[in-house]
C-alpha positions in Angstrom: 22.5 -21.5 39.4 20.2 -22.2 36.4 18.1 -24.5 38.6 17.7 -21.8 41.2 16.5 -19.2 38.8 14.2 -21.4 36.7 11.5 -21.8 39.3 11.2 -18.1 40.2 11.2 -17.1 36.5 8.4 -19.6 35.8 6.5 -18.2 38.8 6.9 -14.7 37.5 5.6 -15.7 34.0 2.6 -17.4 35.5 2.0 -14.4 37.8 2.3 -12.0 34.8 -0.2 -14.1 32.8 -2.6 -14.2 35.8 -2.3 -10.5 36.3 -3.0 -9.9 32.6 -6.0 -12.2 32.8 -7.3 -10.2 35.8 -7.3 -7.0 33.7 -9.4 -8.7 31.0 -13.1 -9.6 30.7 -14.4 -12.2 28.3 -17.8 -12.0 26.8 -19.0 -15.2 25.1 -22.3 -16.8 23.9 -24.4 -17.4 20.8 -26.0 -14.9 18.4 -29.3 -16.2 17.0 -32.3 -15.3 15.0 -34.9 -13.9 17.5 -37.8 -15.4 15.6 -36.5 -18.9 15.2 -33.5 -19.2 17.5 -31.5 -20.3 14.4 -27.7 -19.8 14.8 -26.4 -16.8 12.8 -23.1 -17.8 11.2 -20.6 -15.0 10.7 -22.5 -12.4 12.7 -20.3 -9.5 14.0 -20.0 -8.3 17.6 -17.9 -5.1 17.9 -16.8 -3.1 21.0 -16.8 0.6 20.2 -14.4 1.8 22.9 -11.4 -0.5 22.1 -12.3 -1.0 18.4 -12.1 -4.8 19.0 -14.5 -7.3 17.5 -15.1 -10.8 16.3 -17.5 -13.0 14.3 -19.5 -16.1 15.2 -18.3 -19.5 14.1 -20.3 -22.1 12.1 -22.5 -22.8 15.2 -23.2 -19.1 16.0 -20.7 -19.0 18.9 -18.5 -16.1 19.7 -15.9 -15.2 22.4 -14.5 -11.7 22.8 -11.9 -10.7 25.4 -11.7 -7.0 26.3 -9.8 -4.7 28.7 -11.7 -4.2 32.0 -14.0 -1.1 31.9 -17.0 0.3 33.7 -19.3 -0.4 30.7 -18.9 -1.9 27.3 -20.5 -0.4 24.3 -21.4 -3.3 21.9 -22.8 -3.3 18.3 -24.1 -6.6 16.9 -25.0 -7.0 13.3 -25.7 -9.5 10.6 -26.8 -9.2 6.9 -30.6 -9.1 6.7 -31.1 -8.3 10.4 -31.5 -5.1 12.5 -28.2 -4.0 14.0 -28.4 -3.9 17.7 -26.5 -1.7 20.2 -26.0 -2.8 23.8 -24.3 -1.4 26.9 -23.0 -4.1 29.3 -21.6 -3.4 32.8 -19.5 -6.3 34.2 -16.2 -6.8 35.9 -16.1 -10.5 35.4 -16.5 -12.9 32.5 -20.0 -13.0 31.2 -22.1 -15.4 29.1 -24.1 -13.1 26.8 -26.5 -14.7 24.3 -27.9 -12.2 21.7 -31.0 -12.4 19.6 -31.3 -10.3 16.4 -34.5 -9.3 14.8 -35.0 -10.0 11.0 -35.2 -6.9 8.9 -35.9 -5.8 5.4 -33.2 -4.6 3.0 -32.3 -1.6 5.1 -30.0 -3.1 7.6 -28.9 -0.4 10.0 -29.5 3.1 11.1 -26.8 5.8 10.7 -25.5 5.5 14.2 -24.5 1.8 13.8 -23.6 1.7 10.1 -19.9 1.3 10.9 -20.6 -2.0 12.5 -21.2 -3.7 9.1 -18.9 -6.7 8.7 -15.6 -5.9 7.2 -13.9 -9.3 7.5 -13.1 -9.3 3.8 -10.7 -6.4 4.4 -9.5 -7.0 8.0 -9.1 -10.7 8.4 -6.1 -12.7 7.2 -8.1 -14.8 4.8 -8.2 -15.0 1.0 -10.4 -16.7 -1.6 -13.4 -17.0 0.8 -16.8 -16.1 -0.4 -19.9 -16.2 1.8 -22.7 -16.8 -0.7 -25.7 -14.7 0.3 -28.9 -16.7 0.9 -30.8 -13.7 -0.5 -29.1 -14.3 -3.9 -29.8 -18.0 -3.8 -33.5 -17.3 -3.1 -33.9 -14.6 -5.8 -31.6 -15.2 -8.7 -33.2 -16.8 -11.7 -32.3 -20.5 -12.4 -33.3 -23.3 -14.8 -36.9 -24.5 -14.3 -37.5 -22.2 -11.3 -35.5 -24.5 -9.1 -33.5 -22.4 -6.6 -30.0 -23.7 -6.8 -26.8 -22.9 -4.8 -24.5 -24.5 -7.4 -25.8 -22.3 -10.2 -25.1 -19.3 -8.0 -21.6 -20.6 -7.3 -20.9 -20.6 -11.0 -21.4 -16.8 -11.1 -18.4 -16.2 -8.7 -14.9 -15.2 -9.9 -12.5 -18.0 -10.5 -15.4 -20.5 -10.9 -16.2 -22.0 -14.3 -19.4 -23.9 -15.1 -19.5 -27.2 -16.9 -21.8 -28.1 -19.8 -24.8 -25.9 -20.7 -27.3 -25.9 -17.9 -25.4 -28.2 -15.6 -24.4 -27.5 -12.0 -20.8 -28.8 -12.3 -18.2 -26.2 -11.3 -14.5 -26.0 -11.8 -12.4 -23.7 -9.6 -9.1 -22.1 -10.6 -8.2 -24.7 -13.2 -9.1 -27.7 -11.0 -11.2 -30.7 -12.1 -14.6 -31.6 -10.8 -13.3 -34.1 -8.2 -11.0 -31.4 -6.7 -14.0 -29.7 -5.1 -14.9 -30.9 -1.6 -18.7 -30.4 -1.1 -19.7 -30.9 2.5 -23.2 -30.9 4.0 -22.9 -30.6 7.8 -19.4 -32.0 7.5 -20.4 -35.0 5.4 -18.9 -35.3 1.9 -21.4 -35.3 -1.0 -19.6 -36.9 -3.9 -22.2 -36.1 -6.6 -24.3 -33.0 -5.6 -26.5 -33.1 -8.7 -30.0 -34.0 -9.9 -31.3 -34.6 -13.4 -27.9 -35.2 -15.0 -26.6 -32.1 -13.4 -29.3 -29.7 -14.4 -29.8 -28.6 -10.8 -28.3 -29.5 -7.5 -29.3 -32.0 -4.9 -29.6 -29.4 -2.1 -33.0 -28.1 -1.1 -32.5 -24.4 -0.3 -35.3 -24.4 2.3 -33.2 -26.6 4.5 -30.0 -24.6 4.3 -28.6 -22.0 6.8 -25.2 -21.0 5.3 -23.1 -21.5 2.2 -19.4 -20.7 2.0 -17.0 -21.2 -0.9 -13.2 -21.4 -0.2 -11.0 -21.4 -3.3 -7.6 -20.3 -1.9 -5.7 -19.6 1.3 -7.3 -22.8 2.7 -7.6 -23.0 6.5 -5.7 -25.9 8.0 -8.8 -27.7 9.2 -9.7 -28.5 5.5 -8.0 -31.0 3.3 -8.4 -33.8 0.9 -9.1 -31.7 -2.2 -6.9 -29.4 -4.4 -9.2 -26.6 -5.6 -12.1 -25.6 -3.4 -14.2 -26.3 -0.3 -18.0 -25.8 -0.5 -19.1 -25.8 3.1 -22.9 -26.0 3.5 -24.7 -25.9 6.8 -28.3 -27.1 7.4 -30.8 -25.2 9.5 -31.3 -26.4 13.0 -35.1 -25.8 13.0 -37.3 -23.2 14.6 -37.2 -23.4 18.4 -40.1 -20.9 19.0 -43.0 -22.2 16.9 -44.0 -24.7 14.2 -43.5 -23.6 10.7 -44.5 -25.1 7.3 -43.2 -23.9 4.0 -43.1 -25.3 0.5 -43.3 -24.7 -3.2 -44.5 -26.1 -6.5 -42.4 -25.6 -9.7 -42.3 -27.0 -13.2 -39.8 -29.8 -12.2 -40.5 -30.6 -8.6 -42.5 -29.9 -5.4 -41.0 -29.4 -2.0 -42.2 -29.2 1.6 -40.4 -28.2 4.8 -41.7 -28.6 8.4 -39.8 -27.4 11.4 -40.5 -26.5 15.0 -39.6 -27.1 18.7 -39.4 -30.5 20.3 -38.8 -28.9 23.7 -39.3 -25.1 23.5 -36.0 -23.1 23.6 -34.1 -26.4 24.1 -34.6 -28.7 21.2 -36.0 -28.4 17.6 -36.2 -30.3 14.4 -36.5 -29.7 10.6 -37.6 -32.1 7.9 -37.4 -31.0 4.2 -38.3 -33.1 1.2 -38.4 -32.6 -2.5 -39.6 -34.8 -5.4 -40.1 -34.6 -9.1 -43.6 -35.5 -10.2 -43.6 -35.8 -14.0 -43.5 -39.6 -13.7 -46.5 -39.6 -11.4 -48.6 -37.4 -13.7 -47.7 -39.3 -16.9 -47.8 -42.9 -15.5 -51.6 -43.4 -16.1 -51.2 -42.3 -19.7 -48.1 -44.4 -20.7 -48.7 -48.1 -21.1 -45.8 -50.3 -19.9 -45.4 -52.0 -23.2 -44.6 -48.7 -25.0 -41.2 -47.2 -25.6 -40.3 -44.1 -23.7 -38.6 -42.5 -20.8 -39.3 -42.6 -17.0 -37.5 -40.4 -14.6 -37.9 -39.4 -11.0 -35.7 -37.8 -8.3 -36.0 -37.0 -4.7 -34.0 -35.6 -1.8 -34.7 -35.6 2.0 -33.1 -33.5 4.7 -33.7 -34.0 8.4 -32.0 -32.5 11.5 -32.6 -32.6 15.2 -30.7 -30.7 17.9 -30.8 -30.8 21.7 -29.3 -28.6 24.4 -27.8 -31.1 26.9 -27.0 -28.1 29.1 -25.7 -24.6 29.0 -22.4 -25.7 27.6 -23.3 -28.7 25.5 -25.3 -29.1 22.3 -26.1 -32.3 20.3 -26.9 -32.3 16.6 -28.1 -35.2 14.4 -28.5 -34.6 10.7 -29.4 -36.8 7.8 -29.6 -36.4 4.0 -30.6 -38.8 1.2 -30.9 -38.0 -2.5 -31.6 -40.2 -5.5 -32.1 -40.1 -9.3 -33.5 -43.0 -11.3 -34.0 -42.9 -15.1 -35.0 -45.5 -17.7 -35.3 -45.2 -21.4 -36.5 -47.8 -23.9 -36.3 -46.7 -27.6 -37.5 -48.1 -30.9 -34.0 -47.3 -32.3 -32.3 -50.1 -30.3 -30.9 -47.5 -27.7 -31.8 -48.4 -24.2 -30.3 -47.1 -21.0 -30.8 -47.1 -17.2 -29.1 -44.9 -14.6 -29.4 -44.8 -10.9 -27.3 -42.7 -8.6 -27.6 -41.1 -5.2 -26.0 -39.9 -1.9 -26.8 -40.7 1.7 -25.2 -38.9 4.7 -25.5 -38.9 8.4 -23.8 -36.6 11.0 -23.8 -36.8 14.8 -22.1 -33.7 16.4 -21.4 -32.7 20.0 -20.5 -29.1 20.8 -18.9 -28.5 24.2 -17.7 -25.2 25.8 -14.8 -25.4 28.2 -14.8 -22.1 30.1 -15.6 -19.1 27.9 -12.7 -19.2 25.5 -12.5 -22.9 24.4 -15.0 -24.4 21.9 -14.9 -28.1 20.9 -16.7 -30.0 18.3 -16.7 -33.8 17.9 -18.4 -35.5 15.0 -19.2 -39.0 13.7 -20.0 -38.9 10.0 -21.3 -41.5 7.5 -21.7 -41.1 3.8 -22.5 -43.3 0.8 -22.5 -42.6 -2.9 -23.3 -44.9 -5.9 -23.7 -44.6 -9.6 -25.0 -47.5 -11.7 -25.3 -47.1 -15.5 -26.5 -49.6 -18.1 -26.7 -49.0 -21.8 -27.6 -51.0 -24.9 -27.1 -49.8 -28.5 -27.3 -52.1 -31.5 -25.2 -55.2 -30.8 -23.3 -53.8 -27.8 -24.0 -53.1 -24.2 -22.1 -51.4 -21.4 -22.3 -51.4 -17.6 -20.7 -49.1 -15.1 -20.8 -49.1 -11.3 -18.9 -46.9 -8.9 -19.5 -46.4 -5.2 -17.9 -44.9 -2.1 -18.7 -45.6 1.5 -17.0 -43.5 4.2 -17.0 -43.6 8.0 -15.4 -40.6 9.7 -14.5 -39.6 13.2 -13.2 -36.1 13.9 -12.6 -33.6 16.7 -11.8 -29.9 16.5 -10.9 -27.4 19.2 -10.9 -23.6 19.0 -9.2 -21.6 21.6 -9.4 -17.8 21.6 -7.1 -16.5 24.5 -7.6 -12.9 23.4 -8.8 -10.9 20.3 -5.3 -11.1 18.8 -5.2 -14.9 18.7 -7.6 -17.6 17.4 -5.9 -21.0 17.7 -7.4 -24.2 16.1 -6.3 -27.8 16.3 -7.9 -31.1 15.5 -7.7 -34.6 14.2 -9.8 -36.7 11.8 -9.9 -40.3 10.6 -11.8 -41.7 7.7 -12.2 -45.3 6.5 -13.0 -45.5 2.7 -14.5 -48.3 0.7 -14.4 -47.8 -3.1 -16.1 -50.0 -5.6 -14.9 -49.2 -9.2 -15.9 -51.4 -12.1 -17.4 -51.5 -15.6 -17.8 -53.7 -18.7 -18.3 -53.0 -22.4 -19.0 -56.0 -24.6 -21.0 -57.5 -27.5 -24.4 -58.8 -26.6 -24.1 -62.6 -26.6 -26.2 -64.6 -29.0 -26.8 -67.2 -26.3 -26.5 -67.0 -22.6 -26.9 -64.2 -20.1 -25.2 -60.8 -20.1 -22.8 -60.0 -17.3 -24.2 -58.1 -14.3 -22.4 -55.6 -12.1 -23.0 -54.4 -8.6 -21.2 -54.0 -5.3 -21.0 -57.8 -4.8 -19.4 -58.4 -8.2 -16.6 -55.8 -7.7 -13.6 -56.2 -5.6 -13.7 -53.3 -3.1 -10.7 -51.0 -2.5 -10.5 -50.3 1.3 -8.2 -47.5 2.4 -7.7 -45.3 5.5 -7.1 -41.5 5.7 -6.1 -39.5 8.8 -4.9 -36.0 9.5 -3.9 -33.7 12.3 -3.7 -29.9 12.0 -2.8 -26.8 14.0 -3.4 -23.1 13.0 -3.2 -19.7 14.6 -4.7 -16.5 13.3 -2.6 -13.8 14.9 -3.2 -10.0 14.9 0.3 -8.8 15.3 -0.7 -5.1 15.2 -3.6 -2.9 14.0 -2.1 -3.1 10.5 -0.6 -6.5 10.2 -2.1 -10.0 10.9 -1.1 -13.5 9.8 -2.8 -16.8 9.7 -0.4 -19.8 9.7 -1.2 -23.4 9.9 0.1 -26.9 9.3 -1.9 -30.0 8.2 -0.3 -33.5 8.2 -2.5 -36.1 6.3 -1.7 -39.8 6.3 -3.1 -42.3 3.8 -2.8 -46.0 3.6 -4.1 -48.6 1.1 -2.8 -52.2 1.5 0.9 -52.0 1.9 1.2 -48.5 0.5 1.5 -45.5 2.9 1.6 -41.8 2.2 2.5 -39.1 4.7 2.4 -35.5 3.6 3.0 -32.1 5.1 0.7 -29.2 4.0 1.8 -25.7 5.2 -0.8 -22.9 5.0 0.1 -19.2 5.3 -1.9 -16.0 4.7 -0.8 -12.5 5.6 -2.7 -9.2 5.7 -1.3 -5.7 5.6 -3.8 -2.8 6.2 -3.2 0.3 4.1 -6.0 2.2 5.7 -9.2 1.1 7.7 -11.0 0.1 4.4 -8.1 -1.2 2.3 -5.7 -4.1 2.7 -3.2 -6.2 0.8 -3.1 -10.0 1.3 -0.9 -12.8 0.2 -1.3 -16.6 0.7 0.6 -19.8 0.1 -1.1 -23.2 0.3 -0.2 -26.8 -0.3 -2.9 -29.4 -0.7 -3.0 -33.2 -1.3 -5.8 -35.4 -2.6 -6.0 -39.2 -2.2 -9.2 -39.9 -4.1 -9.5 -39.4 -7.8 -12.5 -39.2 -10.2 -11.4 -40.6 -13.6 -13.3 -39.1 -16.5 -13.4 -40.3 -20.1 -14.6 -37.2 -21.9 -14.4 -38.9 -25.3 -17.0 -41.5 -24.5 -20.6 -41.1 -25.7 -21.9 -41.9 -22.2 -20.6 -40.9 -18.7 -17.9 -43.2 -17.5 -16.6 -41.5 -14.4 -15.1 -43.8 -11.8 -13.7 -43.0 -8.3 -10.3 -44.6 -7.5 -8.1 -44.3 -4.4 -4.3 -43.7 -4.4 -2.1 -46.8 -4.6 1.4 -47.8 -5.6 0.7 -46.7 -9.2 -1.8 -43.9 -8.6 0.0 -41.2 -6.6 -1.8 -38.6 -4.5 -2.6 -35.4 -6.4 -0.7 -32.4 -5.1 -1.2 -28.7 -5.6 0.7 -25.6 -4.6 -1.1 -22.2 -4.9 0.2 -18.7 -4.5 -2.1 -15.7 -4.4 -1.9 -12.0 -4.0 -4.8 -9.6 -3.6 -6.0 -6.0 -3.0 -9.2 -5.6 -1.0 -11.2 -2.4 -0.6 -14.6 -1.5 0.9 -16.7 1.6 0.0 -19.7 3.3 1.4 -19.3 2.2 5.0 -18.6 -1.4 4.0 -21.7 -1.6 2.0 -19.7 -2.3 -1.2 -16.8 -4.8 -1.3 -14.2 -4.9 -4.1 -11.2 -7.1 -4.6 -8.5 -8.0 -7.2 -6.9 -11.4 -6.6 -4.1 -13.0 -8.7 -3.1 -16.6 -8.3 -0.7 -19.2 -9.7 -1.3 -22.9 -9.1 0.6 -26.1 -10.0 -1.0 -29.5 -9.9 0.9 -32.8 -9.9 -0.1 -36.5 -10.4 -3.2 -35.7 -12.4 -5.0 -38.7 -13.7 -6.9 -39.5 -17.0 -7.9 -42.5 -19.0 -5.6 -43.4 -21.8 -7.0 -42.6 -25.3 -9.3 -45.4 -26.5 -9.4 -47.1 -23.1 -12.1 -49.8 -22.9 -13.4 -50.7 -19.4 -13.7 -54.5 -18.9 -15.2 -56.1 -15.8 -12.2 -58.1 -14.8 -9.5 -55.7 -16.0 -7.3 -53.7 -13.7 -8.6 -50.1 -14.2 -5.2 -48.7 -13.1 -3.6 -50.2 -16.2 -5.9 -48.0 -18.3 -4.7 -44.7 -16.7 -2.1 -42.1 -17.7 -0.6 -39.5 -15.4 0.5 -35.9 -15.8 0.5 -32.4 -14.4 -1.2 -29.1 -14.8 -0.9 -25.4 -14.1 -3.3 -22.6 -13.8 -2.9 -18.8 -13.3 -5.2 -15.8 -13.6 -6.6 -12.6 -12.2 -10.1 -12.2 -10.6 -12.0 -8.9 -10.3 -15.0 -8.8 -7.9 -17.4 -6.1 -6.8 -20.2 -7.0 -4.4 -23.0 -4.9 -2.9 -24.8 -6.4 0.1 -27.1 -3.7 1.3 -30.0 -1.7 0.0 -32.8 -2.3 -2.5 -30.2 -3.1 -5.2 -27.9 -5.9 -4.2 -25.6 -8.3 -6.2 -22.2 -8.5 -7.7 -20.1 -8.4 -10.9 -17.0 -10.4 -11.6 -14.4 -10.9 -14.4 -11.8 -13.6 -14.5 -8.8 -13.7 -16.9 -7.2 -17.2 -16.6 -5.3 -19.9 -18.4 -5.1 -23.6 -17.5 -3.0 -26.2 -19.3 -2.2 -29.9 -18.7 0.8 -32.0 -19.7 0.6 -35.8 -20.0 3.6 -37.7 -21.6 1.2 -40.2 -23.2 -1.3 -37.6 -24.6 -0.9 -35.0 -27.3 2.7 -36.2 -28.0 3.7 -35.0 -24.6 2.9 -31.4 -25.5 0.8 -29.1 -23.2 -2.8 -28.9 -24.1 -5.7 -26.7 -22.7 -7.8 -28.1 -19.8 -11.3 -28.9 -21.0 -12.8 -26.0 -19.0 -10.0 -23.6 -19.7 -11.8 -20.4 -20.6 -9.7 -17.3 -21.1 -12.4 -14.8 -20.3 -15.3 -15.2 -17.9 -17.7 -12.4 -17.0 -20.8 -12.6 -14.7 -23.2 -10.0 -13.4 -25.9 -11.0 -10.9 -28.2 -8.9 -8.9 -31.7 -8.1 -7.6 -33.7 -4.9 -7.2 -36.7 -4.4 -4.9 -39.2 -2.2 -6.6 -41.7 -2.4 -3.7 -42.5 -4.6 -0.7 -44.3 -6.8 -3.2 -42.2 -6.9 -6.4 -38.5 -7.8 -6.8 -36.6 -8.1 -10.1 -33.5 -10.3 -10.4 -31.2 -11.1 -13.3 -27.9 -12.6 -14.2 -25.7 -12.5 -17.3 -22.8 -14.8 -18.1 -20.1 -14.7 -20.8 -17.4 -17.4 -21.2 -14.8 -18.2 -23.8 -15.7 -21.5 -25.5 -14.6 -24.7 -23.7 -11.9 -26.8 -25.3 -12.7 -30.2 -26.8 -11.0 -33.0 -28.7 -11.6 -33.2 -32.5 -10.4 -36.5 -34.0 -7.7 -36.3 -36.6 -8.6 -39.7 -38.2 -10.7 -42.8 -37.8 -10.3 -46.6 -38.3 -13.2 -48.9 -39.0 -13.2 -52.2 -37.0 -15.6 -54.9 -38.2 -17.0 -57.6 -35.9 -15.4 -55.8 -33.0 -15.6 -52.4 -31.2 -18.1 -51.4 -28.6 -20.6 -48.6 -28.3 -18.6 -46.6 -31.0 -20.5 -48.3 -33.9 -17.5 -50.4 -34.8 -15.2 -47.3 -35.3 -12.1 -46.2 -33.4 -11.1 -42.6 -33.7 -7.6 -41.1 -33.8 -7.6 -38.8 -30.8 -3.9 -38.0 -30.6 -4.6 -34.3 -30.6 -5.9 -33.4 -27.2 -8.4 -30.5 -26.8 -7.4 -29.1 -30.2 -10.6 -27.2 -30.9 -13.0 -24.9 -29.0 -16.7 -24.5 -28.8 -18.3 -21.2 -29.6 -18.3 -18.5 -26.9 -20.9 -19.0 -24.3 -23.3 -16.3 -23.2 -26.7 -16.2 -21.6 -29.2 -13.9 -19.8 -31.7 -15.0 -17.2 -34.4 -12.9 -15.5 -37.1 -13.4 -12.9 -39.9 -11.4 -11.3 -40.9 -12.2 -7.7 -44.2 -11.2 -6.3 -44.7 -11.5 -2.5 -47.8 -10.9 -0.5 -49.2 -11.9 2.8 -52.5 -13.8 2.4 -55.0 -15.5 4.7 -56.2 -19.1 4.8 -58.9 -20.1 7.2 -58.3 -16.9 9.1 -54.6 -17.5 9.5 -51.9 -15.4 7.8 -49.2 -16.9 5.6 -46.6 -15.5 3.2 -47.0 -16.3 -0.5 -44.6 -15.9 -3.4 -45.0 -16.2 -7.1 -41.8 -16.5 -9.2 -41.9 -15.9 -12.9 -38.7 -16.4 -14.8 -37.0 -17.2 -18.0 -33.7 -19.0 -18.6 -31.6 -17.9 -21.6 -34.0 -15.0 -22.5 -32.7 -14.3 -26.0 -32.4 -18.1 -26.8 -28.7 -18.3 -27.4 -27.8 -21.6 -29.0 -24.9 -22.6 -26.7 -23.2 -25.9 -27.3 -24.0 -28.8 -25.0 -21.5 -31.0 -26.8 -20.1 -31.8 -30.3 -20.7 -35.2 -31.8 -19.3 -36.9 -34.8 -21.3 -38.2 -37.7 -20.9 -39.5 -41.2 -23.0 -38.6 -44.2 -24.9 -41.8 -45.1 -24.4 -41.2 -48.9 -21.0 -39.7 -49.3 -19.3 -41.2 -46.3 -17.7 -37.9 -45.4 -17.3 -37.4 -41.6 -18.3 -34.2 -39.9 -18.7 -32.7 -36.4 -22.0 -31.2 -35.3 -22.9 -29.1 -32.3 -25.9 -30.1 -30.2 -27.7 -27.3 -28.3 -30.3 -28.4 -25.8 -31.5 -25.4 -23.9 -33.1 -22.5 -25.7 -35.3 -20.0 -23.9 -37.1 -21.8 -21.0 -39.8 -20.0 -19.2 -40.7 -21.0 -15.6 -43.2 -20.3 -12.9 -43.2 -21.5 -9.3 -45.3 -20.8 -6.2 -43.9 -20.8 -2.7 -45.7 -20.5 0.6 -44.7 -20.2 4.3 -47.0 -20.6 7.3 
């Protein structure tokens, strides 16, 4: 009997599904910039009759399934573009590509103001911040270098590192717990000039998104945050040249069509030039410093057909510094990143979007130092090769299903040496060839579904299963992801999330050393994968027709298998670095307040974070909990810009943070005819992070003057930027160092402040 009824029931289900499909129409396509054909990521398309809508993905693609009607009233909008209203008459599925015209600050007229994006309230996602490119281009930064990482530091739940640097720490996590991706390729050290500004040239970027909680299932491998950066594709309509000259570097970007409306390219380069200007005046025999940096971005895209797109992107950045001093201190440092990404987008029908990628990235850091009778060498490098494929299926506006798989082959090269300079013979050298590599493999599969159960309730659930192997050691993990949203009214919602993350690569930092000794290691029998579990609850509210966003998010996060060097650990070339490590756990909790205004002449945000982060290591601080280095109880930031006229714009940001924790030695032991770079003295560092620096605060301002000018009869846009970093010259601590009075022998700790008020001026142009 069961067999007789099974076939008819299946037929009825298929018939019902088919009948339902016949009562639906699917609109799909790409939303792009009308002037350049650049994809608009996160653009909104909204159907006024049914109140259904969606947003474009990271490639500008959308799909929207609607009940059949005689006509569809559509409103399409994107920040910085004129909102567009359309009426579409169709009874069948339709491919509809849409071009939006760039606008000034006034985005939309009254009749379409309700179309402004309200994803922050209506979607089942938490801890996601789309960083406005307008803020990146206008907010004042050090040396006049526009910098996405400095802007990231102004967001709630994000702490900056040392004074002036671009390092960022998210919700109590360490530096290595942030996954920074440029066109899907991992950038392990996204910094220039010892971290004073980032390695990303803003002119080459299209979109920047920070995810700090409620992680989607497609992301993994880090505990604290995902910084997803997308490069521009290049202008498909016309050739365009833009560039700039600042106090630290010069940059130039060229883009244009290869085959009009079918293929385009972009090449963007930046280099410091102080070394070139000073080289003729500095004899090689003299002591001094040399430094240069550069970065290069390039991307090509090609439409293989209506449903297929091919992208090839490349990035290379490098820093090289040398110092020869008369005081016996010499150093050399060379580090850089190189990435390459080949991607293929393919549409299957009008509801299925696939992306397949091959990714290569390489990072290295080489450091050499000589001081007195001792020298130290450090080398660490990572080479990754990744293959991945992702599929997005949107059967109807209530479901967005994603699934995918990824595989990465890692090669790590960790090593270092610290020793006395030999009286005879050669010093040891260190490079990739002299270090035993650590090969490992990492793979993952994931599945997620964002489901709108009703007008008031939606849920995003997912599961990620990573696998890691190194030698004979294998790790298989399960990472559930769950976010739920309950609407209180059309402009207010409550959200909750639970996320489990695992991390198989570790950056080991020795914060007590006088020079950077950060080394990347992979998980092994001894070094367990890091694991975090994060719970979050938030209230989200929009005001003034979605022009103002406000939110309150609370979170609680536990972190296991954290890794540090043991106190007093000395790195030797042939030693097993894993024997120098100690393992522990951490926890972080806090509340974040955020208000953001996207529209109008005045735009910007204000945030306040109240948080606490502690770590517990059985072998450190007598096994008692101690503050994380960048635990800061209070963190306040205000950032914004105001357009006085079509020519003048004023921008400013203010930051206040509780002082960072640091370790103050409780004693010292002199060691004669031994030691290393510590001047023959070993310190008793048994009390971990037992002191704090002074509270940190700073005000930066900038004035931007824009005007269209003419050169050889051709119009171009010019921009002067006048700014000042740390306007009232606050003496914020860069670090604290230990010294001894040469006469009394009494030890003391002194604060070093590097950056007082720093004025800047830069000039930008665009043809």
